[in-house]
OpenMM code with the backbone's topology and positions (N, CA, C; nanometers):
from openmm import Vec3, app, unit

residues = "MET LYS ILE ARG GLU VAL ILE LYS ASN GLU LYS VAL ASN PHE ASN GLY ILE GLU ALA SER TYR PHE LEU LEU GLY LEU LEU SER ALA PHE GLU ASN ARG PHE GLN ALA VAL ALA ASP LYS THR MET GLU GLU ILE SER TRP LYS GLN PHE PHE ALA ILE ILE CYS ILE ASN LEU CYS LYS GLU LYS PRO THR ILE ASN GLU LEU ALA GLU ILE MET GLY SER SER HIS GLN ASN VAL LYS GLN ILE LEU LEU LYS LEU GLU LYS LYS GLY PHE VAL ASN ILE VAL THR ASP GLU LYS ASP LYS ARG LYS GLN ARG ILE GLU LEU THR LYS TYR CYS ILE GLU PHE CYS GLU LYS ASN GLN GLU THR SER SER HIS ILE MET LYS LYS MET PHE THR GLY ILE PRO GLU GLU GLN LEU GLN VAL THR ILE GLN THR ILE ILE GLN ILE GLU ASP ASN LEU LYS ALA LEU".split()
positions = [
    Vec3(0.5632, -0.0399, -2.5177),
    Vec3(0.7026, -0.0736, -2.5003),
    Vec3(0.7245, -0.1186, -2.3556),
    Vec3(0.7939, -0.2282, -2.3376),
    Vec3(0.8207, -0.2812, -2.2044),
    Vec3(0.9429, -0.2140, -2.1449),
    Vec3(0.9451, -0.2049, -2.0112),
    Vec3(1.0558, -0.1388, -1.9408),
    Vec3(1.1890, -0.2061, -1.9722),
    Vec3(1.1885, -0.3378, -1.9899),
    Vec3(1.3118, -0.4106, -2.0232),
    Vec3(1.3695, -0.3627, -2.1560),
    Vec3(1.2805, -0.3278, -2.2506),
    Vec3(1.3266, -0.2774, -2.3795),
    Vec3(1.3906, -0.1394, -2.3651),
    Vec3(1.3379, -0.0610, -2.2723),
    Vec3(1.3917, 0.0729, -2.2492),
    Vec3(1.5309, 0.0647, -2.1874),
    Vec3(1.5476, -0.0237, -2.0873),
    Vec3(1.6770, -0.0297, -2.0190),
    Vec3(1.7756, -0.1232, -2.0871),
    Vec3(1.7283, -0.1995, -2.1824),
    Vec3(1.8083, -0.2826, -2.2724),
    Vec3(1.8719, -0.4075, -2.2127),
    Vec3(1.9288, -0.4030, -2.0945),
    Vec3(1.9921, -0.5215, -2.0362),
    Vec3(1.9995, -0.5086, -1.8849),
    Vec3(2.0637, -0.6058, -1.8198),
    Vec3(2.0730, -0.6060, -1.6738),
    Vec3(2.1552, -0.4875, -1.6215),
    Vec3(2.2554, -0.4436, -1.6978),
    Vec3(2.3313, -0.3251, -1.6590),
    Vec3(2.2538, -0.2056, -1.7133),
    Vec3(2.1873, -0.1332, -1.6256),
    Vec3(2.0887, -0.0341, -1.6660),
    Vec3(2.1527, 0.0887, -1.7306),
    Vec3(2.1050, 0.1191, -1.8521),
    Vec3(2.1400, 0.2423, -1.9215),
    Vec3(2.0123, 0.3251, -1.9221),
    Vec3(2.0152, 0.4392, -1.8588),
    Vec3(1.8942, 0.5186, -1.8416),
    Vec3(1.8694, 0.6162, -1.9558),
    Vec3(1.9398, 0.5967, -2.0683),
    Vec3(1.9224, 0.6843, -2.1847),
    Vec3(1.9359, 0.8319, -2.1472),
    Vec3(2.0367, 0.8616, -2.0649),
    Vec3(2.0637, 0.9996, -2.0264),
    Vec3(1.9818, 1.0506, -1.9096),
    Vec3(1.8943, 0.9689, -1.8558),
    Vec3(1.8120, 1.0106, -1.7419),
    Vec3(1.8877, 0.9775, -1.6133),
    Vec3(1.8896, 1.0726, -1.5204),
    Vec3(1.9530, 1.0499, -1.3914),
    Vec3(1.8875, 0.9306, -1.3225),
    Vec3(1.9669, 0.8466, -1.2579),
    Vec3(1.9161, 0.7246, -1.1946),
    Vec3(1.8041, 0.7537, -1.0945),
    Vec3(1.8151, 0.8611, -1.0170),
    Vec3(1.7116, 0.8917, -0.9177),
    Vec3(1.5769, 0.9226, -0.9842),
    Vec3(1.5795, 0.9950, -1.0956),
    Vec3(1.4559, 1.0241, -1.1690),
    Vec3(1.3981, 0.8958, -1.2285),
    Vec3(1.4872, 0.8135, -1.2822),
    Vec3(1.4438, 0.6873, -1.3410),
    Vec3(1.3764, 0.6001, -1.2361),
    Vec3(1.4368, 0.5926, -1.1165),
    Vec3(1.3799, 0.5114, -1.0087),
    Vec3(1.2415, 0.5614, -0.9701),
    Vec3(1.2246, 0.6924, -0.9555),
    Vec3(1.0925, 0.7463, -0.9195),
    Vec3(0.9891, 0.7146, -1.0268),
    Vec3(1.0280, 0.7267, -1.1520),
    Vec3(0.9366, 0.6911, -1.2609),
    Vec3(0.9015, 0.5442, -1.2590),
    Vec3(1.0027, 0.4615, -1.2346),
    Vec3(0.9824, 0.3172, -1.2279),
    Vec3(0.8868, 0.2805, -1.1145),
    Vec3(0.9056, 0.3429, -0.9976),
    Vec3(0.8165, 0.3173, -0.8836),
    Vec3(0.6729, 0.3605, -0.9155),
    Vec3(0.6574, 0.4743, -0.9807),
    Vec3(0.5231, 0.5227, -1.0169),
    Vec3(0.4557, 0.4292, -1.1163),
    Vec3(0.5303, 0.3876, -1.2170),
    Vec3(0.4739, 0.2967, -1.3173),
    Vec3(0.4374, 0.1627, -1.2536),
    Vec3(0.5247, 0.1139, -1.1651),
    Vec3(0.4970, -0.0117, -1.0951),
    Vec3(0.3693, 0.0004, -1.0130),
    Vec3(0.3561, 0.1102, -0.9400),
    Vec3(0.2387, 0.1296, -0.8542),
    Vec3(0.1116, 0.1263, -0.9377),
    Vec3(0.1146, 0.1896, -1.0546),
    Vec3(-0.0024, 0.1895, -1.1433),
    Vec3(-0.0356, 0.0483, -1.1909),
    Vec3(0.0671, -0.0257, -1.2320),
    Vec3(0.0443, -0.1626, -1.2805),
    Vec3(-0.0056, -0.2531, -1.1680),
    Vec3(0.0576, -0.2392, -1.0517),
    Vec3(0.0182, -0.3220, -0.9382),
    Vec3(-0.1260, -0.2924, -0.8979),
    Vec3(-0.1612, -0.1643, -0.8940),
    Vec3(-0.2976, -0.1264, -0.8562),
    Vec3(-0.3995, -0.1851, -0.9527),
    Vec3(-0.3686, -0.1854, -1.0811),
    Vec3(-0.4607, -0.2425, -1.1806),
    Vec3(-0.4813, -0.3917, -1.1562),
    Vec3(-0.3735, -0.4644, -1.1310),
    Vec3(-0.3837, -0.6090, -1.1038),
    Vec3(-0.4602, -0.6325, -0.9736),
    Vec3(-0.4246, -0.5581, -0.8698),
    Vec3(-0.4895, -0.5761, -0.7393),
    Vec3(-0.6380, -0.5411, -0.7452),
    Vec3(-0.6726, -0.4359, -0.8177),
    Vec3(-0.8135, -0.3978, -0.8297),
    Vec3(-0.8949, -0.5087, -0.8961),
    Vec3(-0.8380, -0.5731, -0.9972),
    Vec3(-0.9073, -0.6831, -1.0648),
    Vec3(-0.9202, -0.8050, -0.9739),
    Vec3(-0.8174, -0.8281, -0.8931),
    Vec3(-0.8133, -0.9459, -0.8071),
    Vec3(-0.9127, -0.9365, -0.6920),
    Vec3(-0.9204, -0.8207, -0.6288),
    Vec3(-1.0038, -0.8048, -0.5095),
    Vec3(-1.1528, -0.7995, -0.5408),
    Vec3(-1.1894, -0.7477, -0.6573),
    Vec3(-1.3274, -0.7340, -0.7038),
    Vec3(-1.4146, -0.6496, -0.6112),
    Vec3(-1.4320, -0.6918, -0.4881),
    Vec3(-1.5251, -0.6248, -0.3966),
    Vec3(-1.4759, -0.4883, -0.3490),
    Vec3(-1.3432, -0.4757, -0.3353),
    Vec3(-1.2843, -0.3491, -0.2904),
    Vec3(-1.1625, -0.3167, -0.3772),
    Vec3(-1.1235, -0.1900, -0.3732),
    Vec3(-1.0079, -0.1470, -0.4516),
    Vec3(-0.8782, -0.1758, -0.3748),
    Vec3(-0.7657, -0.1664, -0.4463),
    Vec3(-0.6360, -0.1846, -0.3824),
    Vec3(-0.6165, -0.0814, -0.2714),
    Vec3(-0.6517, 0.0438, -0.2954),
    Vec3(-0.6330, 0.1472, -0.1925),
    Vec3(-0.7156, 0.1165, -0.0683),
    Vec3(-0.8344, 0.0623, -0.0875),
    Vec3(-0.9175, 0.0234, 0.0259),
    Vec3(-0.8548, -0.0946, 0.0994),
    Vec3(-0.8024, -0.1910, 0.0238),
    Vec3(-0.7373, -0.3061, 0.0863),
    Vec3(-0.6097, -0.2632, 0.1582),
    Vec3(-0.5369, -0.1683, 0.1002),
    Vec3(-0.4165, -0.1154, 0.1639),
    Vec3(-0.4512, -0.0508, 0.2982),
    Vec3(-0.5624, 0.0192, 0.3037),
    Vec3(-0.6072, 0.0786, 0.4306),
    Vec3(-0.6318, -0.0306, 0.5346),
    Vec3(-0.6935, -0.1395, 0.4918),
    Vec3(-0.7185, -0.2525, 0.5831),
    Vec3(-0.5866, -0.3111, 0.6329),
    Vec3(-0.4909, -0.3283, 0.5420),
    Vec3(-0.3592, -0.3796, 0.5808),
    Vec3(-0.2961, -0.2879, 0.6851),
    Vec3(-0.3036, -0.1574, 0.6621),
    Vec3(-0.2445, -0.0606, 0.7551),
    Vec3(-0.3157, -0.0605, 0.8901),
    Vec3(-0.4463, -0.0779, 0.8902),
    Vec3(-0.5209, -0.0876, 1.0167),
    Vec3(-0.4723, -0.2096, 1.0935),
    Vec3(-0.4507, -0.3201, 1.0217),
    Vec3(-0.4010, -0.4428, 1.0845),
    Vec3(-0.2619, -0.4269, 1.1445),
    Vec3(-0.1826, -0.3332, 1.0927),
    Vec3(-0.0479, -0.3101, 1.1453),
    Vec3(-0.0503, -0.2445, 1.2836),
    Vec3(-0.1603, -0.1798, 1.3143),
    Vec3(-0.1700, -0.1035, 1.4396),
    Vec3(-0.2015, -0.1948, 1.5581),
    Vec3(-0.1382, -0.1649, 1.6720),
    Vec3(-0.1622, -0.2432, 1.7934),
    Vec3(-0.3009, -0.2160, 1.8501),
    Vec3(-0.3457, -0.0906, 1.8375),
    Vec3(-0.4812, -0.0559, 1.8805),
    Vec3(-0.5526, 0.0120, 1.7647),
    Vec3(-0.6821, 0.0291, 1.7779),
    Vec3(-0.7608, 0.0915, 1.6718),
    Vec3(-0.7022, 0.2298, 1.6414),
    Vec3(-0.6608, 0.2530, 1.5149),
    Vec3(-0.6001, 0.3826, 1.4829),
    Vec3(-0.7045, 0.4926, 1.4656),
    Vec3(-0.6589, 0.6163, 1.4854),
    Vec3(-0.7423, 0.7306, 1.4484),
    Vec3(-0.7254, 0.7516, 1.2982),
    Vec3(-0.8085, 0.8355, 1.2429),
    Vec3(-0.7971, 0.8647, 1.0994),
    Vec3(-0.6615, 0.9295, 1.0712),
    Vec3(-0.6178, 1.0206, 1.1585),
    Vec3(-0.4879, 1.0854, 1.1387),
    Vec3(-0.3727, 0.9858, 1.1477),
    Vec3(-0.3784, 0.8941, 1.2421),
    Vec3(-0.2740, 0.7924, 1.2540),
    Vec3(-0.2689, 0.7054, 1.1287),
    Vec3(-0.3869, 0.6674, 1.0794),
    Vec3(-0.3931, 0.5852, 0.9594),
    Vec3(-0.3417, 0.6626, 0.8381),
    Vec3(-0.3750, 0.7898, 0.8287),
    Vec3(-0.3267, 0.8737, 0.7180),
    Vec3(-0.1741, 0.8798, 0.7188),
    Vec3(-0.1151, 0.8912, 0.8352),
    Vec3(0.0313, 0.8946, 0.8476),
    Vec3(0.0926, 0.7630, 0.8004),
    Vec3(0.0367, 0.6522, 0.8427),
    Vec3(0.0879, 0.5207, 0.8028),
    Vec3(0.0753, 0.5019, 0.6514),
    Vec3(-0.0381, 0.5443, 0.5957),
    Vec3(-0.0636, 0.5257, 0.4533),
    Vec3(0.0110, 0.6266, 0.3659),
    Vec3(0.0624, 0.7325, 0.4280),
    Vec3(0.1304, 0.8356, 0.3502),
    Vec3(0.0331, 0.9160, 0.2667),
    Vec3(-0.0838, 0.9418, 0.3228),
    Vec3(-0.1890, 1.0111, 0.2493),
    Vec3(-0.2504, 1.1197, 0.3370),
    Vec3(-0.3341, 1.2014, 0.2775),
    Vec3(-0.3988, 1.3084, 0.3536),
    Vec3(-0.5157, 1.2537, 0.4358),
    Vec3(-0.5517, 1.3283, 0.5390),
    Vec3(-0.6667, 1.2943, 0.6228),
    Vec3(-0.7920, 1.2833, 0.5363),
    Vec3(-0.8089, 1.3774, 0.4427),
    Vec3(-0.9284, 1.3787, 0.3565),
    Vec3(-0.9362, 1.2539, 0.2689),
    Vec3(-0.8249, 1.2157, 0.2074),
    Vec3(-0.8259, 1.0974, 0.1214),
    Vec3(-0.8556, 0.9710, 0.2001),
    Vec3(-0.7936, 0.9592, 0.3167),
    Vec3(-0.8148, 0.8408, 0.4002),
    Vec3(-0.9594, 0.8367, 0.4492),
    Vec3(-1.0137, 0.9505, 0.4858),
    Vec3(-1.1538, 0.9568, 0.5311),
    Vec3(-1.2478, 0.9077, 0.4203),
    Vec3(-1.2227, 0.9467, 0.2964),
    Vec3(-1.3054, 0.9016, 0.1835),
    Vec3(-1.2957, 0.7503, 0.1637),
    Vec3(-1.1744, 0.6979, 0.1737),
    Vec3(-1.1542, 0.5527, 0.1623),
    Vec3(-1.2302, 0.4812, 0.2729),
    Vec3(-1.2198, 0.5331, 0.3951),
    Vec3(-1.2858, 0.4703, 0.5098),
    Vec3(-1.4383, 0.4766, 0.4985),
    Vec3(-1.4905, 0.5872, 0.4489),
    Vec3(-1.6359, 0.5982, 0.4321),
    Vec3(-1.6876, 0.4934, 0.3339),
    Vec3(-1.6104, 0.4697, 0.2259),
    Vec3(-1.6491, 0.3665, 0.1296),
    Vec3(-1.6407, 0.2277, 0.1927),
    Vec3(-1.5350, 0.2047, 0.2711),
    Vec3(-1.5208, 0.0750, 0.3393),
    Vec3(-1.6311, 0.0553, 0.4424),
    Vec3(-1.6682, 0.1623, 0.5100),
    Vec3(-1.7759, 0.1535, 0.6089),
    Vec3(-1.9082, 0.1198, 0.5397),
    Vec3(-1.9333, 0.1831, 0.4262),
    Vec3(-2.0567, 0.1586, 0.3504),
    Vec3(-2.0644, 0.0128, 0.3041),
    Vec3(-1.9489, -0.0466, 0.2733),
    Vec3(-1.9433, -0.1862, 0.2273),
    Vec3(-1.9377, -0.2854, 0.3442),
    Vec3(-1.9323, -0.2346, 0.4673),
    Vec3(-1.9343, -0.3228, 0.5844),
    Vec3(-1.7983, -0.3742, 0.6292),
    Vec3(-1.6889, -0.3104, 0.5841),
    Vec3(-1.5548, -0.3574, 0.6182),
    Vec3(-1.4987, -0.2943, 0.7456),
    Vec3(-1.5397, -0.1716, 0.7755),
    Vec3(-1.4896, -0.1026, 0.8948),
    Vec3(-1.6041, -0.0312, 0.9648),
    Vec3(-1.5789, -0.0021, 1.0903),
    Vec3(-1.6657, 0.0864, 1.1666),
    Vec3(-1.5810, 0.2056, 1.2094),
    Vec3(-1.6363, 0.3245, 1.1960),
    Vec3(-1.5702, 0.4451, 1.2448),
    Vec3(-1.6413, 0.4800, 1.3745),
    Vec3(-1.5669, 0.4688, 1.4854),
    Vec3(-1.6275, 0.4861, 1.6174),
    Vec3(-1.5613, 0.6011, 1.6925),
    Vec3(-1.6352, 0.6615, 1.7826),
    Vec3(-1.5820, 0.7690, 1.8652),
    Vec3(-1.4900, 0.7106, 1.9714),
    Vec3(-1.3758, 0.7746, 1.9897),
    Vec3(-1.2800, 0.7334, 2.0917),
    Vec3(-1.3444, 0.7461, 2.2301),
    Vec3(-1.3253, 0.6453, 2.3131),
    Vec3(-1.3872, 0.6456, 2.4463),
    Vec3(-1.3271, 0.7513, 2.5378),
    Vec3(-1.1982, 0.7785, 2.5237),
    Vec3(-1.1289, 0.8739, 2.6110),
    Vec3(-1.1360, 1.0175, 2.5600),
    Vec3(-1.1348, 1.0342, 2.4282),
    Vec3(-1.1367, 1.1669, 2.3673),
    Vec3(-1.2439, 1.1697, 2.2592),
    Vec3(-1.3574, 1.2254, 2.2929),
    Vec3(-1.4742, 1.2235, 2.2033),
    Vec3(-1.4509, 1.2980, 2.0715),
    Vec3(-1.3432, 1.3787, 2.0629),
    Vec3(-1.3127, 1.4504, 1.9388),
    Vec3(-1.2503, 1.3583, 1.8351),
    Vec3(-1.1937, 1.2472, 1.8797),
    Vec3(-1.1243, 1.1549, 1.7894),
    Vec3(-1.2168, 1.0444, 1.7421),
    Vec3(-1.1898, 1.0006, 1.6192),
    Vec3(-1.2598, 0.8850, 1.5649),
    Vec3(-1.1582, 0.7743, 1.5419),
    Vec3(-1.1945, 0.6545, 1.5822),
    Vec3(-1.1060, 0.5389, 1.5649),
    Vec3(-1.1678, 0.4427, 1.4640),
    Vec3(-1.0813, 0.3658, 1.4019),
    Vec3(-1.1251, 0.2728, 1.2981),
    Vec3(-1.1111, 0.1304, 1.3488),
    Vec3(-1.2164, 0.0528, 1.3331),
    Vec3(-1.2097, -0.0890, 1.3684),
    Vec3(-1.2578, -0.1726, 1.2511),
    Vec3(-1.1932, -0.2874, 1.2356),
    Vec3(-1.2320, -0.3807, 1.1304),
    Vec3(-1.3538, -0.4601, 1.1770),
    Vec3(-1.4424, -0.4897, 1.0843),
    Vec3(-1.5616, -0.5677, 1.1168),
    Vec3(-1.5320, -0.7169, 1.1014),
    Vec3(-1.6225, -0.7972, 1.1525),
    Vec3(-1.6119, -0.9420, 1.1360),
    Vec3(-1.6148, -0.9771, 0.9871),
    Vec3(-1.6978, -0.9066, 0.9127),
    Vec3(-1.7073, -0.9276, 0.7675),
    Vec3(-1.5712, -0.9049, 0.7008),
    Vec3(-1.5012, -0.8006, 0.7424),
    Vec3(-1.3697, -0.7685, 0.6870),
    Vec3(-1.2690, -0.8786, 0.7186),
    Vec3(-1.2685, -0.9238, 0.8412),
    Vec3(-1.1751, -1.0295, 0.8836),
    Vec3(-1.2013, -1.1567, 0.8029),
    Vec3(-1.3273, -1.1902, 0.7830),
    Vec3(-1.3626, -1.3075, 0.7024),
    Vec3(-1.3203, -1.2890, 0.5567),
    Vec3(-1.3386, -1.1686, 0.5046),
    Vec3(-1.2972, -1.1374, 0.3676),
    Vec3(-1.1456, -1.1575, 0.3520),
    Vec3(-1.0689, -1.1075, 0.4480),
    Vec3(-0.9228, -1.1209, 0.4432),
    Vec3(-0.8810, -1.2677, 0.4499),
    Vec3(-0.9445, -1.3432, 0.5366),
    Vec3(-0.9133, -1.4861, 0.5479),
    Vec3(-0.9469, -1.5588, 0.4179),
    Vec3(-1.0607, -1.5244, 0.3572),
    Vec3(-1.1058, -1.5872, 0.2331),
    Vec3(-1.0095, -1.5571, 0.1174),
    Vec3(-0.9491, -1.4392, 0.1174),
    Vec3(-0.8621, -1.3969, 0.0079),
    Vec3(-0.7133, -1.4163, 0.0370),
    Vec3(-0.6806, -1.4735, 0.1510),
    Vec3(-0.5408, -1.4921, 0.1907),
    Vec3(-0.4626, -1.5775, 0.0905),
    Vec3(-0.5211, -1.6860, 0.0461),
    Vec3(-0.4513, -1.7773, -0.0458),
    Vec3(-0.4207, -1.7083, -0.1791),
    Vec3(-0.5181, -1.6375, -0.2344),
    Vec3(-0.4983, -1.5655, -0.3604),
    Vec3(-0.3909, -1.4588, -0.3442),
    Vec3(-0.3983, -1.3856, -0.2348),
    Vec3(-0.3012, -1.2805, -0.2069),
    Vec3(-0.1597, -1.3371, -0.1952),
    Vec3(-0.1456, -1.4463, -0.1230),
    Vec3(-0.0154, -1.5113, -0.1063),
    Vec3(0.0392, -1.5599, -0.2398),
    Vec3(-0.0478, -1.6153, -0.3237),
    Vec3(-0.0067, -1.6646, -0.4554),
    Vec3(0.0484, -1.5499, -0.5415),
    Vec3(-0.0222, -1.4374, -0.5423),
    Vec3(0.0220, -1.3215, -0.6208),
    Vec3(0.1565, -1.2706, -0.5691),
    Vec3(0.1696, -1.2623, -0.4375),
    Vec3(0.2951, -1.2130, -0.3784),
    Vec3(0.4114, -1.3056, -0.4128),
    Vec3(0.3903, -1.4349, -0.4028),
    Vec3(0.4964, -1.5308, -0.4359),
    Vec3(0.5383, -1.5175, -0.5814),
    Vec3(0.4399, -1.5033, -0.6700),
    Vec3(0.4700, -1.4881, -0.8130),
    Vec3(0.5458, -1.3584, -0.8397),
    Vec3(0.5039, -1.2524, -0.7758),
    Vec3(0.5665, -1.1221, -0.7975),
    Vec3(0.7127, -1.1195, -0.7527),
    Vec3(0.7420, -1.1897, -0.6454),
    Vec3(0.8764, -1.1835, -0.5880),
    Vec3(0.9630, -1.3053, -0.6224),
    Vec3(0.9168, -1.3865, -0.7166),
    Vec3(0.9940, -1.5023, -0.7615),
    Vec3(1.1290, -1.4566, -0.8160),
    Vec3(1.2349, -1.5247, -0.7726),
    Vec3(1.3687, -1.4969, -0.8246),
    Vec3(1.4388, -1.3787, -0.7609),
    Vec3(1.3777, -1.3174, -0.6618),
    Vec3(1.4404, -1.2034, -0.5945),
    Vec3(1.4918, -1.2501, -0.4588),
    Vec3(1.6230, -1.2512, -0.4415),
    Vec3(1.6801, -1.2970, -0.3144),
    Vec3(1.6426, -1.2051, -0.1976),
    Vec3(1.6353, -1.2610, -0.0802),
    Vec3(1.6011, -1.1867, 0.0418),
    Vec3(1.6934, -1.0661, 0.0605),
    Vec3(1.8209, -1.0821, 0.0283),
    Vec3(1.9172, -0.9716, 0.0452),
    Vec3(1.8774, -0.8513, -0.0407),
    Vec3(1.8334, -0.8776, -0.1635),
    Vec3(1.7908, -0.7687, -0.2520),
    Vec3(1.6659, -0.6996, -0.1971),
    Vec3(1.5746, -0.7778, -0.1445),
    Vec3(1.4544, -0.7194, -0.0840),
    Vec3(1.4922, -0.6279, 0.0316),
    Vec3(1.5836, -0.6734, 0.1162),
    Vec3(1.6255, -0.5935, 0.2317),
    Vec3(1.6921, -0.4631, 0.1873),
    Vec3(1.7766, -0.4691, 0.0858),
    Vec3(1.8425, -0.3481, 0.0343),
    Vec3(1.7377, -0.2528, -0.0236),
    Vec3(1.6430, -0.3058, -0.0968),
    Vec3(1.5371, -0.2232, -0.1554),
    Vec3(1.4545, -0.1565, -0.0459),
    Vec3(1.4192, -0.2322, 0.0545),
    Vec3(1.3419, -0.1775, 0.1672),
    Vec3(1.4195, -0.0647, 0.2344),
    Vec3(1.5466, -0.0895, 0.2643),
    Vec3(1.6293, 0.0127, 0.3300),
    Vec3(1.6442, 0.1370, 0.2424),
    Vec3(1.6589, 0.1176, 0.1117),
    Vec3(1.6719, 0.2306, 0.0192),
    Vec3(1.5454, 0.3151, 0.0203),
    Vec3(1.4301, 0.2509, 0.0117),
    Vec3(1.3037, 0.3252, 0.0093),
    Vec3(1.2789, 0.3947, 0.1429),
    Vec3(1.3149, 0.3314, 0.2523),
    Vec3(1.3022, 0.3956, 0.3838),
    Vec3(1.3897, 0.5207, 0.3905),
    Vec3(1.5120, 0.5121, 0.3389),
    Vec3(1.6009, 0.6283, 0.3386),
    Vec3(1.5456, 0.7406, 0.2514),
    Vec3(1.4932, 0.7050, 0.1349),
    Vec3(1.4323, 0.8055, 0.0474),
    Vec3(1.3144, 0.8712, 0.1187),
    Vec3(1.2334, 0.7912, 0.1857),
    Vec3(1.1179, 0.8425, 0.2612),
    Vec3(1.1634, 0.9376, 0.3722),
    Vec3(1.2658, 0.8995, 0.4462),
    Vec3(1.3199, 0.9863, 0.5514),
    Vec3(1.3687, 1.1186, 0.4932),
    Vec3(1.4390, 1.1102, 0.3794),
    Vec3(1.4881, 1.2324, 0.3138),
    Vec3(1.3727, 1.3201, 0.2679),
    Vec3(1.2679, 1.2571, 0.2176),
    Vec3(1.1503, 1.3320, 0.1724),
    Vec3(1.0835, 1.4035, 0.2897),
    Vec3(1.0723, 1.3355, 0.4026),
    Vec3(1.0112, 1.3977, 0.5214),
    Vec3(1.0925, 1.5173, 0.5689),
    Vec3(1.2255, 1.5113, 0.5505),
    Vec3(1.3135, 1.6194, 0.5936),
    Vec3(1.2972, 1.7449, 0.5060),
    Vec3(1.2396, 1.7289, 0.3869),
    Vec3(1.2166, 1.8444, 0.3004),
    Vec3(1.1098, 1.9318, 0.3634),
] * unit.nanometer
topology = app.Topology()
chain = topology.addChain("A")
for resn in residues:
    res = topology.addResidue(resn, chain)
    for name in ("N", "CA", "C"):
        topology.addAtom(name, app.Element.getBySymbol(name[0]), res)
């Protein structure tokens, strides 16, 4: 059954489900569907591994594992496992921090940068298709809503 069939029309009827619960379910289902598509598209690495690369790219300097875990919204252990797999595939190097030998920093390899450049066109095509028909204003409202939910969650 498709989600459109469940909600019936543009004016959403949640069949007695509170809107906040419905939204969380919708986000979870979307994440699962998106991950399946992304995993098929990337072939060489998983969506979670590619997401780690995206998050590393967001950082001004090489992040520590803890910094990356915070950005990704995941545990240190989960991020470490993702990074070990990426390191084994030649996408990242885990190096000791020069100033604090207790810390490990993550750097992208030349192979990773080339991989990202090679897959940029495919990635852009998928993103354009996914967001077709969604006005910029709606995207901004959605972003702000999710940021507020995230802030509220952190306050718990």
